Backbone as JSON, one array per atom type, in Angstrom:
{
  "sequence": "MASNKKRVALIGKIGSGKTTLMQRLGEDELKYSKTQMVTYYDEFIDTPGEFIELPFFSRQAINITMDAGLVILVNSCVDPQNAVPPNFVHTYNIPSIGVITKTDLGECNIKRSRNLLIYAGINPKHIYVVSSYTGEGISELEAAIHHFMEPHRNK",
  "N": [[2.61, 51.89, -68.16], [2.56, 54.04, -65.3], [5.26, 56.05, -64.21], [6.94, 56.49, -61.31], [9.32, 57.81, -60.81], [9.49, 60.58, -60.3], [8.8, 61.03, -57.73], [9.45, 61.02, -54.06], [10.41, 58.7, -51.82], [9.12, 57.97, -48.45], [10.51, 56.28, -45.9], [10.51, 54.7, -42.74], [10.13, 53.82, -39.27], [7.25, 53.34, -37.36], [5.85, 56.31, -36.19], [8.04, 57.97, -36.57], [7.9, 60.25, -37.76], [7.37, 60.78, -40.62], [5.11, 61.36, -42.07], [4.47, 63.8, -41.1], [6.81, 65.48, -41.77], [6.55, 65.09, -44.57], [4.1, 66.8, -44.85], [5.27, 69.16, -43.97], [7.26, 69.66, -45.84], [5.56, 69.69, -48.18], [4.47, 71.88, -47.58], [2.01, 71.73, -46.24], [-0.94, 71.56, -43.86], [0.14, 71.03, -40.7], [-0.94, 67.93, -39.13], [-1.57, 65.28, -37.21], [-1.81, 61.9, -38.37], [-2.14, 58.47, -38.43], [-0.45, 56.54, -40.98], [-1.99, 54.34, -42.72], [-1.86, 52.95, -45.08], [0.19, 52.44, -48.19], [0.49, 55.67, -49.53], [0.29, 57.71, -52.3], [1.4, 60.81, -53.47], [1.79, 63.79, -55.26], [4.21, 64.55, -55.29], [5.46, 62.84, -53.37], [5.67, 59.43, -51.7], [4.29, 58.03, -49.42], [4.82, 55.88, -46.88], [3.41, 53.35, -44.68], [4.72, 52.67, -41.37], [4.99, 50.1, -40.77], [6.27, 48.73, -42.76], [9.03, 48.63, -42.4], [9.26, 48.03, -39.7], [8.21, 45.22, -39.45], [9.48, 42.52, -40.53], [8.02, 40.82, -42.57], [6.69, 42.59, -44.38], [8.84, 43.64, -45.97], [9.49, 43.14, -48.56], [7.39, 44.34, -49.72], [8.07, 47.34, -49.27], [10.2, 47.47, -50.46], [9.29, 47.08, -53.12], [7.51, 49.18, -53.29], [9.03, 51.31, -53.37], [10.82, 51.1, -55.52], [10.4, 52.52, -58.09], [10.6, 55.19, -57.3], [12.6, 58.07, -57.25], [14.2, 58.88, -55.17], [14.91, 57.73, -51.92], [14.16, 58.6, -48.62], [15.15, 58.0, -45.5], [13.7, 58.09, -42.55], [14.32, 59.06, -39.35], [13.53, 59.17, -35.89], [14.66, 61.36, -33.4], [13.97, 60.77, -30.75], [13.34, 58.09, -30.39], [14.44, 55.23, -28.94], [15.12, 52.68, -30.07], [16.35, 50.46, -32.61], [15.18, 49.59, -35.78], [15.97, 49.05, -38.3], [17.88, 47.33, -40.74], [21.44, 46.35, -41.06], [22.88, 48.36, -43.76], [20.48, 48.55, -45.07], [19.38, 50.6, -46.71], [20.77, 49.98, -49.16], [19.52, 48.23, -50.48], [17.96, 49.26, -52.38], [18.23, 50.76, -55.66], [18.76, 53.37, -55.96], [19.44, 56.77, -54.84], [19.74, 57.79, -51.54], [18.91, 59.13, -48.69], [19.33, 60.38, -45.4], [16.96, 61.46, -42.62], [16.87, 63.11, -39.69], [14.55, 63.43, -37.27], [12.02, 65.4, -34.98], [13.61, 67.01, -33.68], [13.01, 69.14, -32.02], [12.16, 68.44, -29.56], [12.78, 67.62, -26.3], [13.93, 65.5, -25.3], [15.7, 64.44, -27.17], [18.23, 62.67, -28.85], [20.58, 63.11, -31.2], [22.94, 62.11, -32.06], [22.91, 59.23, -31.48], [20.85, 58.65, -33.39], [22.19, 59.57, -35.7], [24.07, 57.74, -36.02], [22.41, 55.26, -36.16], [21.28, 55.67, -38.9], [23.56, 55.58, -40.34], [24.41, 53.2, -39.75], [22.45, 51.9, -41.32], [23.15, 52.43, -43.71], [23.22, 54.69, -44.77], [24.86, 57.55, -46.11], [27.23, 59.62, -44.29], [27.48, 62.18, -44.82], [24.94, 62.47, -46.15], [22.95, 63.08, -44.21], [20.46, 64.85, -42.66], [19.27, 67.02, -40.25], [16.39, 67.8, -38.72], [13.33, 69.9, -37.63], [10.1, 69.31, -38.08], [8.27, 71.02, -36.86], [9.27, 73.45, -36.03], [10.73, 74.11, -38.22], [13.5, 73.91, -38.42], [16.4, 73.22, -40.48], [14.89, 72.46, -42.56], [15.37, 73.78, -44.98], [17.6, 73.16, -45.82], [17.22, 70.37, -46.13], [15.39, 70.54, -48.32], [16.88, 71.4, -50.3], [18.67, 69.4, -50.63], [16.85, 67.47, -51.34], [16.01, 68.47, -54.06], [18.68, 68.42, -55.32], [18.85, 65.88, -55.58], [16.81, 65.0, -57.18], [16.67, 66.32, -59.33], [17.45, 65.5, -61.8], [15.32, 63.56, -62.59], [12.88, 65.01, -62.71], [12.99, 66.85, -64.71], [12.81, 65.19, -66.76]],
  "CA": [[2.56, 51.9, -66.67], [3.25, 55.3, -64.96], [6.57, 56.06, -63.48], [7.01, 57.36, -60.03], [10.44, 58.45, -60.51], [9.4, 61.77, -59.75], [8.42, 60.91, -56.27], [10.28, 60.63, -53.29], [9.64, 57.72, -50.82], [9.6, 58.45, -47.31], [10.28, 55.27, -45.07], [10.93, 54.74, -41.37], [9.73, 53.4, -38.05], [6.04, 54.01, -37.03], [6.17, 57.27, -35.32], [9.17, 58.39, -36.62], [7.63, 61.8, -38.11], [7.44, 60.71, -42.0], [3.95, 62.0, -42.56], [4.68, 65.24, -40.84], [7.8, 65.93, -42.43], [5.96, 65.27, -45.95], [3.4, 67.73, -44.79], [6.09, 70.5, -43.77], [7.77, 69.84, -47.11], [4.61, 70.34, -48.97], [3.8, 73.24, -46.92], [0.74, 71.68, -45.65], [-1.13, 71.85, -42.42], [0.9, 69.71, -40.0], [-1.91, 67.14, -38.49], [-1.11, 64.0, -37.14], [-2.63, 61.02, -38.79], [-1.39, 57.5, -38.76], [-0.53, 56.22, -42.07], [-2.57, 52.99, -42.69], [-1.5, 52.24, -46.13], [0.82, 53.27, -49.14], [-0.46, 56.87, -50.31], [0.82, 58.33, -53.29], [1.16, 62.19, -53.59], [2.48, 64.34, -56.41], [5.91, 64.36, -55.31], [6.03, 62.0, -52.29], [5.19, 58.28, -51.57], [4.34, 57.91, -47.94], [4.51, 54.43, -46.22], [3.24, 52.66, -43.36], [5.97, 52.21, -40.59], [5.41, 48.61, -40.53], [7.0, 48.05, -43.62], [10.32, 48.99, -41.65], [9.25, 47.26, -38.44], [7.95, 43.92, -39.45], [10.27, 41.7, -41.93], [6.84, 40.51, -43.57], [6.52, 43.71, -45.26], [10.13, 44.13, -46.42], [9.24, 43.23, -49.83], [6.36, 45.63, -50.0], [8.88, 48.27, -49.28], [11.06, 47.34, -51.71], [8.27, 47.05, -54.4], [6.82, 50.6, -53.32], [10.14, 52.35, -53.37], [11.54, 50.9, -56.83], [9.65, 53.28, -59.03], [10.82, 56.4, -56.65], [13.73, 58.69, -57.52], [15.0, 58.97, -53.96], [14.68, 57.5, -50.64], [14.36, 59.19, -47.37], [14.9, 57.19, -44.4], [13.65, 58.76, -41.34], [14.47, 58.36, -37.82], [13.22, 59.84, -34.84], [15.81, 61.24, -32.49], [13.52, 60.45, -29.54], [13.25, 56.66, -30.32], [15.95, 54.59, -28.46], [15.26, 51.39, -30.49], [16.66, 50.49, -33.98], [14.2, 48.41, -36.44], [16.5, 48.92, -39.49], [18.94, 46.17, -40.64], [22.47, 46.95, -41.42], [22.96, 48.65, -44.98], [19.31, 48.4, -45.17], [19.19, 51.36, -48.02], [21.57, 49.48, -50.55], [18.49, 47.31, -51.43], [17.36, 50.24, -53.38], [19.25, 50.99, -56.57], [18.6, 54.81, -56.13], [20.1, 57.37, -53.98], [19.2, 57.44, -50.12], [19.27, 60.14, -47.68], [18.77, 60.12, -43.82], [16.7, 62.54, -42.02], [16.63, 62.97, -38.18], [13.39, 64.17, -36.96], [11.66, 65.45, -33.8], [14.75, 67.68, -32.68], [12.51, 70.14, -31.02], [11.99, 67.64, -28.33], [14.01, 67.64, -25.06], [14.95, 64.16, -24.84], [16.44, 64.27, -28.56], [19.56, 61.93, -29.23], [20.97, 63.21, -32.37], [24.26, 61.4, -32.06], [22.5, 57.88, -31.57], [20.02, 58.78, -34.72], [23.0, 59.59, -36.77], [24.68, 56.56, -35.92], [21.78, 54.32, -36.72], [21.25, 55.88, -40.23], [25.11, 55.23, -40.89], [24.47, 51.74, -39.78], [21.29, 51.53, -42.27], [23.91, 52.45, -45.06], [23.12, 56.31, -45.54], [26.22, 58.29, -46.29], [26.94, 60.6, -43.11], [27.31, 63.58, -45.73], [23.7, 62.89, -46.55], [22.04, 62.94, -43.18], [19.81, 66.2, -42.4], [18.52, 67.03, -38.93], [15.12, 68.75, -38.96], [12.24, 69.56, -36.8], [9.05, 69.54, -39.14], [7.23, 71.84, -36.31], [10.12, 74.76, -35.93], [11.28, 74.54, -39.61], [14.89, 73.84, -38.27], [16.99, 72.33, -41.15], [14.04, 72.02, -43.53], [15.78, 74.41, -46.31], [18.99, 72.52, -46.1], [16.82, 69.11, -46.9], [14.68, 70.89, -49.58], [18.12, 71.68, -51.27], [19.1, 68.38, -51.01], [15.85, 66.49, -52.56], [16.25, 69.09, -55.17], [19.89, 67.91, -55.95], [18.64, 64.36, -55.97], [15.26, 64.67, -57.78], [16.36, 67.17, -60.46], [17.32, 64.67, -63.18], [13.99, 62.76, -62.81], [12.03, 65.94, -62.96], [13.29, 67.41, -66.02], [12.57, 64.48, -67.89]],
  "C": [[3.33, 53.19, -66.16], [4.28, 55.26, -64.32], [6.5, 57.15, -62.33], [8.35, 58.0, -59.86], [10.6, 59.88, -60.05], [9.02, 62.03, -58.4], [9.67, 60.52, -55.41], [9.62, 59.68, -52.19], [10.1, 57.9, -49.32], [9.35, 56.98, -46.54], [10.97, 55.56, -43.65], [9.85, 54.13, -40.66], [8.13, 54.05, -38.13], [6.29, 55.2, -35.91], [7.31, 58.32, -35.46], [9.1, 60.03, -37.49], [7.48, 61.49, -39.71], [6.26, 61.67, -42.38], [4.05, 63.52, -42.1], [5.63, 65.89, -41.54], [7.23, 66.2, -44.15], [4.98, 66.7, -45.84], [3.95, 69.14, -44.81], [6.75, 70.65, -45.22], [6.9, 70.36, -48.21], [3.91, 71.54, -48.56], [2.24, 73.41, -46.68], [0.2, 71.87, -44.25], [-0.72, 70.92, -41.78], [-0.37, 69.22, -39.0], [-1.38, 65.83, -38.65], [-2.23, 62.78, -37.76], [-1.64, 59.68, -38.98], [-1.67, 56.73, -40.25], [-0.65, 54.76, -42.09], [-2.05, 52.03, -43.95], [-0.46, 53.06, -47.11], [0.11, 54.42, -49.69], [0.69, 57.32, -51.27], [0.18, 59.81, -53.6], [1.5, 62.57, -54.85], [3.82, 64.33, -56.51], [6.49, 63.53, -53.9], [5.22, 60.48, -52.34], [5.24, 58.02, -50.04], [3.95, 56.63, -47.53], [4.42, 54.34, -44.79], [4.69, 52.31, -42.55], [6.05, 50.64, -40.49], [6.07, 48.1, -41.44], [8.58, 48.2, -43.14], [10.46, 47.78, -40.31], [8.9, 45.75, -38.44], [8.48, 43.22, -40.81], [9.11, 41.09, -42.87], [6.71, 41.34, -44.57], [7.54, 44.28, -46.01], [9.9, 44.05, -47.84], [8.52, 44.16, -50.47], [6.9, 46.8, -50.07], [9.62, 48.43, -50.28], [10.5, 47.58, -53.08], [7.87, 48.58, -54.34], [8.12, 51.63, -53.9], [11.11, 52.11, -54.97], [11.29, 51.79, -58.16], [10.03, 54.98, -58.41], [12.23, 56.98, -57.26], [14.74, 58.92, -56.68], [14.19, 58.17, -52.78], [15.19, 58.24, -49.64], [14.21, 58.22, -46.23], [14.71, 57.89, -43.31], [13.67, 58.22, -40.12], [14.19, 59.45, -36.85], [14.25, 60.05, -33.63], [15.21, 61.07, -31.07], [13.26, 58.86, -29.22], [14.53, 55.8, -30.09], [16.05, 53.05, -29.28], [15.34, 51.62, -32.05], [15.62, 49.24, -34.55], [14.89, 48.1, -37.93], [17.69, 48.15, -39.71], [19.99, 47.05, -41.22], [22.51, 47.05, -43.03], [21.72, 48.37, -45.69], [19.12, 49.35, -46.63], [19.93, 50.87, -49.34], [20.64, 48.3, -51.22], [18.06, 47.93, -52.25], [18.66, 50.64, -54.29], [19.08, 52.56, -56.85], [19.01, 55.38, -54.85], [19.03, 57.55, -52.83], [19.71, 58.56, -49.41], [18.67, 59.79, -46.27], [17.96, 61.54, -43.47], [16.41, 62.26, -40.56], [15.57, 63.94, -37.92], [13.08, 64.63, -35.56], [12.9, 66.34, -32.85], [14.36, 68.76, -31.85], [12.02, 69.41, -29.61], [12.96, 67.49, -27.3], [14.67, 66.27, -25.02], [15.59, 63.58, -26.19], [17.86, 63.71, -28.22], [19.94, 62.11, -30.49], [22.08, 62.3, -32.87], [23.71, 59.79, -32.46], [21.67, 57.66, -32.99], [20.95, 58.74, -35.64], [23.85, 58.16, -36.95], [23.78, 55.21, -36.48], [21.21, 54.37, -38.3], [22.39, 55.47, -40.81], [25.01, 53.68, -40.74], [23.26, 51.02, -40.91], [21.82, 51.78, -43.69], [23.85, 53.8, -45.49], [24.62, 56.87, -45.19], [26.18, 59.29, -45.25], [27.01, 61.88, -43.87], [25.56, 63.92, -46.1], [22.66, 62.74, -45.5], [21.48, 64.49, -42.84], [19.14, 65.95, -41.07], [17.49, 68.05, -39.04], [14.65, 68.65, -37.84], [11.08, 70.31, -37.93], [8.14, 70.79, -38.5], [8.07, 73.34, -36.39], [10.57, 75.21, -37.28], [13.04, 74.07, -39.77], [15.27, 72.86, -39.55], [16.05, 72.11, -42.5], [14.57, 72.64, -44.98], [16.95, 73.55, -46.82], [18.35, 70.95, -46.83], [16.09, 69.52, -48.15], [15.96, 70.85, -50.73], [18.51, 70.24, -51.67], [18.28, 67.42, -51.95], [15.85, 67.14, -53.58], [17.16, 68.66, -56.16], [19.53, 66.54, -56.51], [18.05, 64.35, -57.13], [15.33, 65.54, -59.26], [16.56, 66.53, -61.82], [16.07, 64.01, -63.48], [12.9, 63.92, -63.26], [11.95, 66.9, -64.1], [13.09, 66.71, -67.07], [11.2, 64.87, -68.59]]
}
């Protein structure tokens, strides 16, 4: 069975910016598309937002990310609602980081997003604030991904 330890799993609510973030990190063209199913790429696993929002799918989210080397929990700073349970990321036995997206939008609330990621179990030192469109914070996020994934990618 193939190992996905060399991949990063992106999880988050519908519309949180997971796919756009993945496109930015992969230096692909930024184009919106609703993720309908789990999609495996060379370096990423893109998951539908329903995996977070609907408890029925929580087991699938766990199964998908079990073979990843890193989980990135994505939170949009323009979304006022939380769908992630407390200490959610502790479900996974791998490192987790948080990413606050959509910071280029005017109604952004970074403090709320940071608190929601901490509530989900993300270490405050591992929360990155980015804009996939302007590129703000992307280099810091890339460095963090490289730090966490280096042990898996050198095997």
